[in-house]
N, C-alpha and C positions, 0 to 999 in steps of 0.2 A: 349358915343355919337358916332354914326357911321359917318365916313367921306364919303360923297358922291361925292365930287368934290375937286380936288386939290386946288381950290381957298379957300376952307374951312380950309386949313392947314395954320398954322402961319409961316411967313417967319423967325421967330426966333426959330423954332423947331430944335432940334438936331436929330442925327441919331436914337436914341432910340424912340423918339416921332414919327418919320416918320415910323419906323418899326412897332410900336404899331398901327398906323393908318391902315397900310396894314393888320396887323393881325386882327384888328377889322372888316375890310371889308371881309376878308376870313371867319371869324366866322359868320358874318351876312349872308353869302352865304352858310351856313352849311358846311363849310370846317374846316380844322384844321391846326394849325401851330405848329412848334416845334423850339424853339430858341435853337441854338446849342452853348454851352459854350466851349471856347477853353480849350483843355487839351493836355496832352502829347501823347494821343492816336489818335488825330485828325491831319490830314495833315495841315500844315500852309497854309493860304490863302483860306481855304474852306469857301464858303458863310455862313453867320451867321444864316439864317433861312430857314427851310424846310417847304414847304406848300403842303397840300393835299387838292385838290379841284376837284370836278366833275370827280372823278375816276383816276386822275393822280397826280403826285407829281413833284415839281420843287423847285429849290433853288434860293434865292435872297440874294444878298449882298446889304444892304441899305447904301446909302451915302447921305450926304447933302453938296451941294456946299459950300465952295471951295475944300472940301476933295475929293481925287481921288482914284481910284483903284490902289493898289500897284502892282508892277510887279509880285509878287508871287500870288496875287489874280487873276490877268489877266491870268496867266499860269494855275491856277486851273480851272477857268471858261472854258478855252479852252479845257482842258483835259476832263472835264465833258461833254461838248457839243460834243467833238470828239468821245465820246463813245455813250452810249444810253441815257444819261441824258440831262436834260434841266436846265440851270442855267444862270443867268444874274446878273450884277451889276446895280442897279436902283438908279439913282441920282436925288434928288429933287433940281431943279434949275429953277429960273424964272417962277414959277407957272406951271412947267411941270415936268414930270418924264422922264428922258432920260436914256435909256439903253446903256450899253457899246457896244452893237451890232448896235447902231445908231437909233433904234426905239424910237419914242417920243409919249407920251401920255398926255392928258390934265386932266385925272382923274384916280383914282385908279382902278375903275371898268373896264375901257377899257384896262388898263394894265393887269389886271387879266384875262380878256377874251383872250387877246393875249397869255399870258403864258399857259393857259389851251389848247388853240388851237394848239400851237406849240408843247406842250408836247404830246398831242394826235396824232398829225401828225408824230412825231418822233417815238412814240411807235408803230404806225401802220406800218411805214416803216420798223422798226426792225422786227416786226412780219412777214411781207411779205417776208423779206429776209430769214427767217427761213423755209419757205415752200419748 
């Protein structure tokens, strides 16, 4: 089942179920997702899923309230965004998706539209600096 609206999500869902709903939406939009498993070769705090959609990639760390982003996760998100990457922590709370950057979304698709737009904007800005 494709989740079209955040209200379709169960308030009892855990982080895995929230992540799977996002992954289903990306797949529905002909994108791809890659769930990253923790390993000794991966930096601690790296977001857990890489998404490829509309010609860009971005990372999301899924959270379900009351769980919060750890200090090391916040540091890694900052590092990724400080470079050429796009990454956010997305927390499901009170029928909304709230990003660590302060952005709020009422459904998964508006969240994905924002992610793609920001990733494209950042990629273009980087490309223009190289000219």
